mmCIF file of the C-alpha atoms, coordinates in Angstrom:
data_MODEL
# 
_entry.id   MODEL 
# 
loop_
_atom_site.group_PDB 
_atom_site.id 
_atom_site.type_symbol 
_atom_site.label_atom_id 
_atom_site.label_alt_id 
_atom_site.label_comp_id 
_atom_site.label_asym_id 
_atom_site.label_entity_id 
_atom_site.label_seq_id 
_atom_site.pdbx_PDB_ins_code 
_atom_site.Cartn_x 
_atom_site.Cartn_y 
_atom_site.Cartn_z 
_atom_site.occupancy 
_atom_site.B_iso_or_equiv 
_atom_site.pdbx_formal_charge 
_atom_site.auth_seq_id 
_atom_site.auth_comp_id 
_atom_site.auth_asym_id 
_atom_site.auth_atom_id 
_atom_site.pdbx_PDB_model_num 
ATOM 1   C CA . MET A 1 1   ? -5.447  20.324  31.879  1.00 0.00 ? 1   MET A CA 1 
ATOM 2   C CA . ASN A 1 2   ? -9.156  20.921  31.331  1.00 0.00 ? 2   ASN A CA 1 
ATOM 3   C CA . GLY A 1 3   ? -8.468  22.858  28.124  1.00 0.00 ? 3   GLY A CA 1 
ATOM 4   C CA . GLU A 1 4   ? -6.861  19.892  26.362  1.00 0.00 ? 4   GLU A CA 1 
ATOM 5   C CA . ILE A 1 5   ? -8.737  18.371  23.446  1.00 0.00 ? 5   ILE A CA 1 
ATOM 6   C CA . ASN A 1 6   ? -9.435  14.668  23.636  1.00 0.00 ? 6   ASN A CA 1 
ATOM 7   C CA . ILE A 1 7   ? -10.020 13.682  20.005  1.00 0.00 ? 7   ILE A CA 1 
ATOM 8   C CA . LEU A 1 8   ? -10.934 10.097  20.830  1.00 0.00 ? 8   LEU A CA 1 
ATOM 9   C CA . ASP A 1 9   ? -13.540 11.232  23.345  1.00 0.00 ? 9   ASP A CA 1 
ATOM 10  C CA . LEU A 1 10  ? -15.046 13.622  20.797  1.00 0.00 ? 10  LEU A CA 1 
ATOM 11  C CA . VAL A 1 11  ? -15.252 10.851  18.193  1.00 0.00 ? 11  VAL A CA 1 
ATOM 12  C CA . LEU A 1 12  ? -16.838 8.377   20.592  1.00 0.00 ? 12  LEU A CA 1 
ATOM 13  C CA . HIS A 1 13  ? -19.530 10.866  21.610  1.00 0.00 ? 13  HIS A CA 1 
ATOM 14  C CA . ALA A 1 14  ? -20.273 12.049  18.072  1.00 0.00 ? 14  ALA A CA 1 
ATOM 15  C CA . SER A 1 15  ? -23.590 11.262  16.432  1.00 0.00 ? 15  SER A CA 1 
ATOM 16  C CA . LEU A 1 16  ? -23.954 8.233   14.175  1.00 0.00 ? 16  LEU A CA 1 
ATOM 17  C CA . PRO A 1 17  ? -23.875 10.183  10.870  1.00 0.00 ? 17  PRO A CA 1 
ATOM 18  C CA . VAL A 1 18  ? -20.702 11.968  11.955  1.00 0.00 ? 18  VAL A CA 1 
ATOM 19  C CA . LYS A 1 19  ? -19.127 8.645   12.930  1.00 0.00 ? 19  LYS A CA 1 
ATOM 20  C CA . LEU A 1 20  ? -19.986 7.220   9.503   1.00 0.00 ? 20  LEU A CA 1 
ATOM 21  C CA . VAL A 1 21  ? -18.377 10.232  7.854   1.00 0.00 ? 21  VAL A CA 1 
ATOM 22  C CA . LEU A 1 22  ? -15.244 9.734   9.947   1.00 0.00 ? 22  LEU A CA 1 
ATOM 23  C CA . VAL A 1 23  ? -15.082 6.039   9.015   1.00 0.00 ? 23  VAL A CA 1 
ATOM 24  C CA . ILE A 1 24  ? -15.338 6.920   5.315   1.00 0.00 ? 24  ILE A CA 1 
ATOM 25  C CA . LEU A 1 25  ? -12.580 9.513   5.637   1.00 0.00 ? 25  LEU A CA 1 
ATOM 26  C CA . ILE A 1 26  ? -10.331 7.099   7.533   1.00 0.00 ? 26  ILE A CA 1 
ATOM 27  C CA . ILE A 1 27  ? -10.769 4.558   4.734   1.00 0.00 ? 27  ILE A CA 1 
ATOM 28  C CA . PHE A 1 28  ? -9.980  7.249   2.153   1.00 0.00 ? 28  PHE A CA 1 
ATOM 29  C CA . SER A 1 29  ? -6.866  8.270   4.071   1.00 0.00 ? 29  SER A CA 1 
ATOM 30  C CA . PHE A 1 30  ? -5.615  4.706   4.510   1.00 0.00 ? 30  PHE A CA 1 
ATOM 31  C CA . ALA A 1 31  ? -6.149  3.858   0.838   1.00 0.00 ? 31  ALA A CA 1 
ATOM 32  C CA . SER A 1 32  ? -4.420  7.084   -0.188  1.00 0.00 ? 32  SER A CA 1 
ATOM 33  C CA . TRP A 1 33  ? -1.320  6.330   1.850   1.00 0.00 ? 33  TRP A CA 1 
ATOM 34  C CA . VAL A 1 34  ? -1.117  2.814   0.426   1.00 0.00 ? 34  VAL A CA 1 
ATOM 35  C CA . ILE A 1 35  ? -1.273  4.233   -3.096  1.00 0.00 ? 35  ILE A CA 1 
ATOM 36  C CA . ILE A 1 36  ? 1.228   6.990   -2.225  1.00 0.00 ? 36  ILE A CA 1 
ATOM 37  C CA . PHE A 1 37  ? 3.883   4.524   -1.075  1.00 0.00 ? 37  PHE A CA 1 
ATOM 38  C CA . ARG A 1 38  ? 3.261   2.106   -3.944  1.00 0.00 ? 38  ARG A CA 1 
ATOM 39  C CA . LYS A 1 39  ? 3.267   4.875   -6.525  1.00 0.00 ? 39  LYS A CA 1 
ATOM 40  C CA . LYS A 1 40  ? 6.543   6.248   -5.191  1.00 0.00 ? 40  LYS A CA 1 
ATOM 41  C CA . ALA A 1 41  ? 8.123   2.807   -5.468  1.00 0.00 ? 41  ALA A CA 1 
ATOM 42  C CA . SER A 1 42  ? 6.875   2.275   -9.037  1.00 0.00 ? 42  SER A CA 1 
ATOM 43  C CA . LEU A 1 43  ? 7.975   5.729   -10.240 1.00 0.00 ? 43  LEU A CA 1 
ATOM 44  C CA . ASP A 1 44  ? 11.369  5.345   -8.576  1.00 0.00 ? 44  ASP A CA 1 
ATOM 45  C CA . ALA A 1 45  ? 11.780  1.970   -10.274 1.00 0.00 ? 45  ALA A CA 1 
ATOM 46  C CA . ALA A 1 46  ? 10.737  3.368   -13.668 1.00 0.00 ? 46  ALA A CA 1 
ATOM 47  C CA . THR A 1 47  ? 13.207  6.251   -13.370 1.00 0.00 ? 47  THR A CA 1 
ATOM 48  C CA . ARG A 1 48  ? 16.013  3.969   -12.234 1.00 0.00 ? 48  ARG A CA 1 
ATOM 49  C CA . ASP A 1 49  ? 15.364  1.450   -15.020 1.00 0.00 ? 49  ASP A CA 1 
ATOM 50  C CA . ALA A 1 50  ? 15.262  4.235   -17.615 1.00 0.00 ? 50  ALA A CA 1 
ATOM 51  C CA . ASP A 1 51  ? 18.596  5.597   -16.354 1.00 0.00 ? 51  ASP A CA 1 
ATOM 52  C CA . GLU A 1 52  ? 20.223  2.173   -16.536 1.00 0.00 ? 52  GLU A CA 1 
ATOM 53  C CA . PHE A 1 53  ? 18.840  1.371   -19.974 1.00 0.00 ? 53  PHE A CA 1 
ATOM 54  C CA . GLU A 1 54  ? 19.768  4.727   -21.504 1.00 0.00 ? 54  GLU A CA 1 
ATOM 55  C CA . GLU A 1 55  ? 23.286  4.394   -20.156 1.00 0.00 ? 55  GLU A CA 1 
ATOM 56  C CA . ARG A 1 56  ? 23.523  0.970   -21.796 1.00 0.00 ? 56  ARG A CA 1 
ATOM 57  C CA . PHE A 1 57  ? 21.868  2.136   -25.016 1.00 0.00 ? 57  PHE A CA 1 
ATOM 58  C CA . TRP A 1 58  ? 24.066  5.188   -25.543 1.00 0.00 ? 58  TRP A CA 1 
ATOM 59  C CA . SER A 1 59  ? 27.260  3.364   -24.610 1.00 0.00 ? 59  SER A CA 1 
ATOM 60  C CA . GLY A 1 60  ? 27.678  2.380   -28.254 1.00 0.00 ? 60  GLY A CA 1 
ATOM 61  C CA . THR A 1 61  ? 26.664  -1.241  -27.881 1.00 0.00 ? 61  THR A CA 1 
ATOM 62  C CA . ASP A 1 62  ? 25.341  -3.170  -30.872 1.00 0.00 ? 62  ASP A CA 1 
ATOM 63  C CA . LEU A 1 63  ? 21.557  -2.860  -31.142 1.00 0.00 ? 63  LEU A CA 1 
ATOM 64  C CA . ALA A 1 64  ? 21.077  -6.523  -31.977 1.00 0.00 ? 64  ALA A CA 1 
ATOM 65  C CA . ALA A 1 65  ? 23.129  -7.551  -28.951 1.00 0.00 ? 65  ALA A CA 1 
ATOM 66  C CA . LEU A 1 66  ? 21.185  -5.153  -26.740 1.00 0.00 ? 66  LEU A CA 1 
ATOM 67  C CA . PHE A 1 67  ? 17.929  -6.538  -28.110 1.00 0.00 ? 67  PHE A CA 1 
ATOM 68  C CA . ARG A 1 68  ? 18.991  -10.107 -27.284 1.00 0.00 ? 68  ARG A CA 1 
ATOM 69  C CA . GLU A 1 69  ? 20.010  -8.998  -23.809 1.00 0.00 ? 69  GLU A CA 1 
ATOM 70  C CA . VAL A 1 70  ? 16.699  -7.264  -23.149 1.00 0.00 ? 70  VAL A CA 1 
ATOM 71  C CA . SER A 1 71  ? 14.628  -10.103 -24.606 1.00 0.00 ? 71  SER A CA 1 
ATOM 72  C CA . GLY A 1 72  ? 16.531  -12.661 -22.571 1.00 0.00 ? 72  GLY A CA 1 
ATOM 73  C CA . ARG A 1 73  ? 15.323  -11.112 -19.331 1.00 0.00 ? 73  ARG A CA 1 
ATOM 74  C CA . GLY A 1 74  ? 11.729  -12.033 -20.066 1.00 0.00 ? 74  GLY A CA 1 
ATOM 75  C CA . GLU A 1 75  ? 8.974   -9.468  -20.453 1.00 0.00 ? 75  GLU A CA 1 
ATOM 76  C CA . ALA A 1 76  ? 10.706  -6.105  -20.646 1.00 0.00 ? 76  ALA A CA 1 
ATOM 77  C CA . GLY A 1 77  ? 9.074   -3.019  -19.213 1.00 0.00 ? 77  GLY A CA 1 
ATOM 78  C CA . GLY A 1 78  ? 9.643   0.700   -19.212 1.00 0.00 ? 78  GLY A CA 1 
ATOM 79  C CA . LEU A 1 79  ? 12.088  2.167   -21.695 1.00 0.00 ? 79  LEU A CA 1 
ATOM 80  C CA . ALA A 1 80  ? 13.586  -1.247  -22.398 1.00 0.00 ? 80  ALA A CA 1 
ATOM 81  C CA . GLY A 1 81  ? 10.132  -2.486  -23.394 1.00 0.00 ? 81  GLY A CA 1 
ATOM 82  C CA . VAL A 1 82  ? 9.715   0.434   -25.799 1.00 0.00 ? 82  VAL A CA 1 
ATOM 83  C CA . PHE A 1 83  ? 13.065  -0.386  -27.389 1.00 0.00 ? 83  PHE A CA 1 
ATOM 84  C CA . GLU A 1 84  ? 12.292  -4.083  -27.618 1.00 0.00 ? 84  GLU A CA 1 
ATOM 85  C CA . ALA A 1 85  ? 8.905   -3.519  -29.278 1.00 0.00 ? 85  ALA A CA 1 
ATOM 86  C CA . GLY A 1 86  ? 10.315  -1.090  -31.821 1.00 0.00 ? 86  GLY A CA 1 
ATOM 87  C CA . PHE A 1 87  ? 13.386  -3.115  -32.724 1.00 0.00 ? 87  PHE A CA 1 
ATOM 88  C CA . ARG A 1 88  ? 11.450  -6.383  -32.889 1.00 0.00 ? 88  ARG A CA 1 
ATOM 89  C CA . GLU A 1 89  ? 9.010   -4.898  -35.395 1.00 0.00 ? 89  GLU A CA 1 
ATOM 90  C CA . PHE A 1 90  ? 11.876  -3.321  -37.320 1.00 0.00 ? 90  PHE A CA 1 
ATOM 91  C CA . VAL A 1 91  ? 13.768  -6.621  -37.671 1.00 0.00 ? 91  VAL A CA 1 
ATOM 92  C CA . ARG A 1 92  ? 10.628  -8.570  -38.512 1.00 0.00 ? 92  ARG A CA 1 
ATOM 93  C CA . LEU A 1 93  ? 9.672   -6.313  -41.396 1.00 0.00 ? 93  LEU A CA 1 
ATOM 94  C CA . ARG A 1 94  ? 13.232  -5.922  -42.673 1.00 0.00 ? 94  ARG A CA 1 
ATOM 95  C CA . GLN A 1 95  ? 13.524  -9.679  -43.003 1.00 0.00 ? 95  GLN A CA 1 
ATOM 96  C CA . ARG A 1 96  ? 10.591  -9.707  -45.410 1.00 0.00 ? 96  ARG A CA 1 
ATOM 97  C CA . ARG A 1 97  ? 12.443  -7.392  -47.806 1.00 0.00 ? 97  ARG A CA 1 
ATOM 98  C CA . SER A 1 98  ? 9.120   -6.604  -49.421 1.00 0.00 ? 98  SER A CA 1 
ATOM 99  C CA . GLU A 1 99  ? 8.330   -3.655  -47.202 1.00 0.00 ? 99  GLU A CA 1 
ATOM 100 C CA . ASP A 1 100 ? 9.537   -0.201  -48.196 1.00 0.00 ? 100 ASP A CA 1 
ATOM 101 C CA . ARG A 1 101 ? 11.544  1.933   -45.798 1.00 0.00 ? 101 ARG A CA 1 
ATOM 102 C CA . ARG A 1 102 ? 8.655   4.179   -44.899 1.00 0.00 ? 102 ARG A CA 1 
ATOM 103 C CA . ALA A 1 103 ? 6.396   1.259   -43.954 1.00 0.00 ? 103 ALA A CA 1 
ATOM 104 C CA . VAL A 1 104 ? 9.127   -0.311  -41.825 1.00 0.00 ? 104 VAL A CA 1 
ATOM 105 C CA . LEU A 1 105 ? 9.752   2.889   -39.894 1.00 0.00 ? 105 LEU A CA 1 
ATOM 106 C CA . GLU A 1 106 ? 6.059   3.601   -39.411 1.00 0.00 ? 106 GLU A CA 1 
ATOM 107 C CA . ALA A 1 107 ? 5.444   0.094   -38.093 1.00 0.00 ? 107 ALA A CA 1 
ATOM 108 C CA . SER A 1 108 ? 8.387   0.365   -35.712 1.00 0.00 ? 108 SER A CA 1 
ATOM 109 C CA . GLU A 1 109 ? 7.256   3.773   -34.472 1.00 0.00 ? 109 GLU A CA 1 
ATOM 110 C CA . ARG A 1 110 ? 3.716   2.505   -34.008 1.00 0.00 ? 110 ARG A CA 1 
ATOM 111 C CA . ALA A 1 111 ? 4.940   -0.463  -31.955 1.00 0.00 ? 111 ALA A CA 1 
ATOM 112 C CA . MET A 1 112 ? 7.011   1.841   -29.741 1.00 0.00 ? 112 MET A CA 1 
ATOM 113 C CA . ARG A 1 113 ? 4.138   4.279   -29.345 1.00 0.00 ? 113 ARG A CA 1 
ATOM 114 C CA . VAL A 1 114 ? 1.708   1.555   -28.289 1.00 0.00 ? 114 VAL A CA 1 
ATOM 115 C CA . THR A 1 115 ? 4.155   0.044   -25.816 1.00 0.00 ? 115 THR A CA 1 
ATOM 116 C CA . GLY A 1 116 ? 5.052   3.465   -24.413 1.00 0.00 ? 116 GLY A CA 1 
ATOM 117 C CA . THR A 1 117 ? 1.383   4.295   -23.919 1.00 0.00 ? 117 THR A CA 1 
ATOM 118 C CA . ARG A 1 118 ? 0.822   1.040   -22.051 1.00 0.00 ? 118 ARG A CA 1 
ATOM 119 C CA . GLU A 1 119 ? 3.805   1.673   -19.801 1.00 0.00 ? 119 GLU A CA 1 
ATOM 120 C CA . VAL A 1 120 ? 2.567   5.175   -18.963 1.00 0.00 ? 120 VAL A CA 1 
ATOM 121 C CA . GLU A 1 121 ? -0.922  3.830   -18.250 1.00 0.00 ? 121 GLU A CA 1 
ATOM 122 C CA . LYS A 1 122 ? 0.567   1.393   -15.746 1.00 0.00 ? 122 LYS A CA 1 
ATOM 123 C CA . LEU A 1 123 ? 2.403   4.195   -13.981 1.00 0.00 ? 123 LEU A CA 1 
ATOM 124 C CA . GLU A 1 124 ? -0.609  6.513   -13.820 1.00 0.00 ? 124 GLU A CA 1 
ATOM 125 C CA . ARG A 1 125 ? -2.921  3.828   -12.447 1.00 0.00 ? 125 ARG A CA 1 
ATOM 126 C CA . ASN A 1 126 ? -4.679  4.940   -9.211  1.00 0.00 ? 126 ASN A CA 1 
ATOM 127 C CA . LEU A 1 127 ? -3.543  8.551   -9.586  1.00 0.00 ? 127 LEU A CA 1 
ATOM 128 C CA . GLU A 1 128 ? -7.159  9.426   -10.297 1.00 0.00 ? 128 GLU A CA 1 
ATOM 129 C CA . PHE A 1 129 ? -8.113  8.037   -6.893  1.00 0.00 ? 129 PHE A CA 1 
ATOM 130 C CA . LEU A 1 130 ? -5.702  10.443  -5.187  1.00 0.00 ? 130 LEU A CA 1 
ATOM 131 C CA . ALA A 1 131 ? -7.203  13.331  -7.141  1.00 0.00 ? 131 ALA A CA 1 
ATOM 132 C CA . ASN A 1 132 ? -10.721 12.299  -6.130  1.00 0.00 ? 132 ASN A CA 1 
ATOM 133 C CA . VAL A 1 133 ? -9.804  11.934  -2.462  1.00 0.00 ? 133 VAL A CA 1 
ATOM 134 C CA . GLY A 1 134 ? -8.140  15.328  -2.485  1.00 0.00 ? 134 GLY A CA 1 
ATOM 135 C CA . SER A 1 135 ? -11.191 16.897  -4.091  1.00 0.00 ? 135 SER A CA 1 
ATOM 136 C CA . ILE A 1 136 ? -14.085 15.353  -2.187  1.00 0.00 ? 136 ILE A CA 1 
ATOM 137 C CA . SER A 1 137 ? -12.665 14.651  1.297   1.00 0.00 ? 137 SER A CA 1 
ATOM 138 C CA . PRO A 1 138 ? -13.045 18.258  2.545   1.00 0.00 ? 138 PRO A CA 1 
ATOM 139 C CA . TYR A 1 139 ? -16.661 18.261  1.392   1.00 0.00 ? 139 TYR A CA 1 
ATOM 140 C CA . VAL A 1 140 ? -17.351 14.909  3.022   1.00 0.00 ? 140 VAL A CA 1 
ATOM 141 C CA . GLY A 1 141 ? -15.870 16.257  6.246   1.00 0.00 ? 141 GLY A CA 1 
ATOM 142 C CA . LEU A 1 142 ? -17.873 19.451  5.886   1.00 0.00 ? 142 LEU A CA 1 
ATOM 143 C CA . PHE A 1 143 ? -21.039 17.409  5.522   1.00 0.00 ? 143 PHE A CA 1 
ATOM 144 C CA . GLY A 1 144 ? -20.280 15.676  8.820   1.00 0.00 ? 144 GLY A CA 1 
ATOM 145 C CA . THR A 1 145 ? -19.592 19.029  10.454  1.00 0.00 ? 145 THR A CA 1 
ATOM 146 C CA . VAL A 1 146 ? -22.824 20.590  9.214   1.00 0.00 ? 146 VAL A CA 1 
ATOM 147 C CA . TRP A 1 147 ? -24.804 17.564  10.342  1.00 0.00 ? 147 TRP A CA 1 
ATOM 148 C CA . GLY A 1 148 ? -23.183 17.610  13.774  1.00 0.00 ? 148 GLY A CA 1 
ATOM 149 C CA . ILE A 1 149 ? -23.796 21.326  14.254  1.00 0.00 ? 149 ILE A CA 1 
ATOM 150 C CA . MET A 1 150 ? -27.433 20.930  13.188  1.00 0.00 ? 150 MET A CA 1 
ATOM 151 C CA . ALA A 1 151 ? -27.858 18.134  15.711  1.00 0.00 ? 151 ALA A CA 1 
ATOM 152 C CA . ALA A 1 152 ? -26.195 20.222  18.439  1.00 0.00 ? 152 ALA A CA 1 
ATOM 153 C CA . PHE A 1 153 ? -28.458 23.227  17.892  1.00 0.00 ? 153 PHE A CA 1 
ATOM 154 C CA . GLN A 1 154 ? -31.546 21.064  17.481  1.00 0.00 ? 154 GLN A CA 1 
ATOM 155 C CA . GLY A 1 155 ? -30.924 19.670  20.950  1.00 0.00 ? 155 GLY A CA 1 
ATOM 156 C CA . LEU A 1 156 ? -31.250 23.181  22.347  1.00 0.00 ? 156 LEU A CA 1 
ATOM 157 C CA . GLY A 1 157 ? -34.781 23.603  21.037  1.00 0.00 ? 157 GLY A CA 1 
ATOM 158 C CA . SER A 1 158 ? -36.408 22.424  24.240  1.00 0.00 ? 158 SER A CA 1 
ATOM 159 C CA . ILE A 1 159 ? -34.115 24.388  26.546  1.00 0.00 ? 159 ILE A CA 1 
ATOM 160 C CA . LYS A 1 160 ? -35.207 27.872  27.624  1.00 0.00 ? 160 LYS A CA 1 
ATOM 161 C CA . GLN A 1 161 ? -31.809 29.178  28.660  1.00 0.00 ? 161 GLN A CA 1 
ATOM 162 C CA . ALA A 1 162 ? -29.085 27.942  26.285  1.00 0.00 ? 162 ALA A CA 1 
ATOM 163 C CA . THR A 1 163 ? -25.436 28.714  26.920  1.00 0.00 ? 163 THR A CA 1 
ATOM 164 C CA . ILE A 1 164 ? -22.310 28.265  24.840  1.00 0.00 ? 164 ILE A CA 1 
ATOM 165 C CA . ALA A 1 165 ? -21.195 25.587  27.274  1.00 0.00 ? 165 ALA A CA 1 
ATOM 166 C CA . MET A 1 166 ? -24.179 23.480  26.266  1.00 0.00 ? 166 MET A CA 1 
ATOM 167 C CA . VAL A 1 167 ? -23.567 23.655  22.526  1.00 0.00 ? 167 VAL A CA 1 
ATOM 168 C CA . ALA A 1 168 ? -19.762 23.697  22.534  1.00 0.00 ? 168 ALA A CA 1 
ATOM 169 C CA . PRO A 1 169 ? -19.260 19.910  22.953  1.00 0.00 ? 169 PRO A CA 1 
ATOM 170 C CA . GLY A 1 170 ? -21.547 19.141  20.018  1.00 0.00 ? 170 GLY A CA 1 
ATOM 171 C CA . ILE A 1 171 ? -19.835 21.693  17.786  1.00 0.00 ? 171 ILE A CA 1 
ATOM 172 C CA . SER A 1 172 ? -16.409 20.336  18.765  1.00 0.00 ? 172 SER A CA 1 
ATOM 173 C CA . GLU A 1 173 ? -17.482 16.836  17.872  1.00 0.00 ? 173 GLU A CA 1 
ATOM 174 C CA . ALA A 1 174 ? -18.728 18.057  14.508  1.00 0.00 ? 174 ALA A CA 1 
ATOM 175 C CA . LEU A 1 175 ? -15.558 19.983  13.696  1.00 0.00 ? 175 LEU A CA 1 
ATOM 176 C CA . VAL A 1 176 ? -13.532 16.787  14.038  1.00 0.00 ? 176 VAL A CA 1 
ATOM 177 C CA . ALA A 1 177 ? -15.076 15.700  10.728  1.00 0.00 ? 177 ALA A CA 1 
ATOM 178 C CA . THR A 1 178 ? -13.702 18.800  8.981   1.00 0.00 ? 178 THR A CA 1 
ATOM 179 C CA . ALA A 1 179 ? -10.264 18.187  10.477  1.00 0.00 ? 179 ALA A CA 1 
ATOM 180 C CA . MET A 1 180 ? -10.360 14.570  9.311   1.00 0.00 ? 180 MET A CA 1 
ATOM 181 C CA . GLY A 1 181 ? -11.401 15.661  5.839   1.00 0.00 ? 181 GLY A CA 1 
ATOM 182 C CA . LEU A 1 182 ? -8.358  17.922  5.606   1.00 0.00 ? 182 LEU A CA 1 
ATOM 183 C CA . PHE A 1 183 ? -6.146  15.179  7.031   1.00 0.00 ? 183 PHE A CA 1 
ATOM 184 C CA . ALA A 1 184 ? -7.246  12.873  4.206   1.00 0.00 ? 184 ALA A CA 1 
ATOM 185 C CA . ALA A 1 185 ? -7.200  15.510  1.465   1.00 0.00 ? 185 ALA A CA 1 
ATOM 186 C CA . ILE A 1 186 ? -3.884  17.315  1.963   1.00 0.00 ? 186 ILE A CA 1 
ATOM 187 C CA . PRO A 1 187 ? -1.536  14.311  1.485   1.00 0.00 ? 187 PRO A CA 1 
ATOM 188 C CA . ALA A 1 188 ? -3.612  13.082  -1.464  1.00 0.00 ? 188 ALA A CA 1 
ATOM 189 C CA . VAL A 1 189 ? -3.448  16.465  -3.223  1.00 0.00 ? 189 VAL A CA 1 
ATOM 190 C CA . TRP A 1 190 ? 0.279   16.826  -2.596  1.00 0.00 ? 190 TRP A CA 1 
ATOM 191 C CA . ALA A 1 191 ? 0.998   13.293  -3.831  1.00 0.00 ? 191 ALA A CA 1 
ATOM 192 C CA . TYR A 1 192 ? -1.176  13.707  -6.918  1.00 0.00 ? 192 TYR A CA 1 
ATOM 193 C CA . ASN A 1 193 ? 0.585   16.921  -7.947  1.00 0.00 ? 193 ASN A CA 1 
ATOM 194 C CA . ARG A 1 194 ? 4.023   15.504  -7.181  1.00 0.00 ? 194 ARG A CA 1 
ATOM 195 C CA . TYR A 1 195 ? 3.493   12.203  -8.985  1.00 0.00 ? 195 TYR A CA 1 
ATOM 196 C CA . SER A 1 196 ? 1.734   13.803  -11.944 1.00 0.00 ? 196 SER A CA 1 
ATOM 197 C CA . THR A 1 197 ? 4.805   15.964  -12.492 1.00 0.00 ? 197 THR A CA 1 
ATOM 198 C CA . ARG A 1 198 ? 7.129   12.970  -12.263 1.00 0.00 ? 198 ARG A CA 1 
ATOM 199 C CA . LEU A 1 199 ? 4.916   10.965  -14.608 1.00 0.00 ? 199 LEU A CA 1 
ATOM 200 C CA . GLU A 1 200 ? 4.917   13.809  -17.119 1.00 0.00 ? 200 GLU A CA 1 
ATOM 201 C CA . ARG A 1 201 ? 8.716   13.845  -17.080 1.00 0.00 ? 201 ARG A CA 1 
ATOM 202 C CA . ILE A 1 202 ? 8.858   10.091  -17.657 1.00 0.00 ? 202 ILE A CA 1 
ATOM 203 C CA . THR A 1 203 ? 6.358   10.395  -20.519 1.00 0.00 ? 203 THR A CA 1 
ATOM 204 C CA . VAL A 1 204 ? 8.472   13.098  -22.172 1.00 0.00 ? 204 VAL A CA 1 
ATOM 205 C CA . ARG A 1 205 ? 11.496  10.886  -21.689 1.00 0.00 ? 205 ARG A CA 1 
ATOM 206 C CA . TYR A 1 206 ? 9.760   7.956   -23.420 1.00 0.00 ? 206 TYR A CA 1 
ATOM 207 C CA . ASP A 1 207 ? 8.642   10.183  -26.308 1.00 0.00 ? 207 ASP A CA 1 
ATOM 208 C CA . THR A 1 208 ? 12.117  11.631  -26.737 1.00 0.00 ? 208 THR A CA 1 
ATOM 209 C CA . PHE A 1 209 ? 13.666  8.185   -26.820 1.00 0.00 ? 209 PHE A CA 1 
ATOM 210 C CA . GLN A 1 210 ? 11.183  7.034   -29.456 1.00 0.00 ? 210 GLN A CA 1 
ATOM 211 C CA . GLU A 1 211 ? 12.116  9.963   -31.694 1.00 0.00 ? 211 GLU A CA 1 
ATOM 212 C CA . GLU A 1 212 ? 15.840  9.419   -31.217 1.00 0.00 ? 212 GLU A CA 1 
ATOM 213 C CA . PHE A 1 213 ? 15.582  5.679   -31.799 1.00 0.00 ? 213 PHE A CA 1 
ATOM 214 C CA . SER A 1 214 ? 13.471  6.244   -34.902 1.00 0.00 ? 214 SER A CA 1 
ATOM 215 C CA . SER A 1 215 ? 16.225  8.479   -36.263 1.00 0.00 ? 215 SER A CA 1 
ATOM 216 C CA . ILE A 1 216 ? 18.783  5.742   -35.615 1.00 0.00 ? 216 ILE A CA 1 
ATOM 217 C CA . LEU A 1 217 ? 16.637  3.163   -37.416 1.00 0.00 ? 217 LEU A CA 1 
ATOM 218 C CA . HIS A 1 218 ? 16.140  5.572   -40.291 1.00 0.00 ? 218 HIS A CA 1 
ATOM 219 C CA . ARG A 1 219 ? 19.893  6.007   -40.687 1.00 0.00 ? 219 ARG A CA 1 
ATOM 220 C CA . GLN A 1 220 ? 20.373  2.236   -40.475 1.00 0.00 ? 220 GLN A CA 1 
ATOM 221 C CA . ILE A 1 221 ? 17.854  1.660   -43.271 1.00 0.00 ? 221 ILE A CA 1 
ATOM 222 C CA . GLN A 1 222 ? 19.570  4.224   -45.442 1.00 0.00 ? 222 GLN A CA 1 
ATOM 223 C CA . SER A 1 223 ? 22.959  2.634   -44.860 1.00 0.00 ? 223 SER A CA 1 
ATOM 224 C CA . ASP A 1 224 ? 21.567  -0.783  -45.836 1.00 0.00 ? 224 ASP A CA 1 
ATOM 225 C CA . GLU A 1 225 ? 20.281  0.517   -49.155 1.00 0.00 ? 225 GLU A CA 1 
ATOM 226 C CA . PRO A 1 226 ? 22.450  -0.317  -52.180 1.00 0.00 ? 226 PRO A CA 1 
# 
């Protein structure tokens, strides 16, 4: 049918600036999808690991045994890493016997807070890129559209009788840039909002665990006092 739109033909006949805009948007879109899939995998893994560790932690197992189990796996991450950092600092200072209870708890809480912050920073890495793509891609596409429309109308300057049929192909080519900008922006915005919400939930989960574990350590210190 003559009314069908051939996107590839429009792209191939677009002006050089419009083609450059399309290349930039394609790169943005490709990078966004790579980050989207990787971020989903990392957040799924963090949630799954947190579920498994909390189930093990609240099963009533001995903290020292759990610490040895976590440490034996190598470098612990996620919620297990927060536990390991806090309990390691707790045991280290308790062995000195010169530190008061308040100093021991504060040091343990500080170790957990630092480790938790690092874990969250790992999970939120590249989220800013998705936000930037979602914000600027429509404007980049709009720039290509405006440039293409300007070029299309400028070509009519030397023609005495201009018709819509003469300017329509140039405008169509230019509008492809806007469509590509939306194609790059919409998934990036959706993924950023979705993953930001999931990351916020994981952060709250880490913070809640730190408070609960601090309470457990506080009770353990009190029970050790003569």
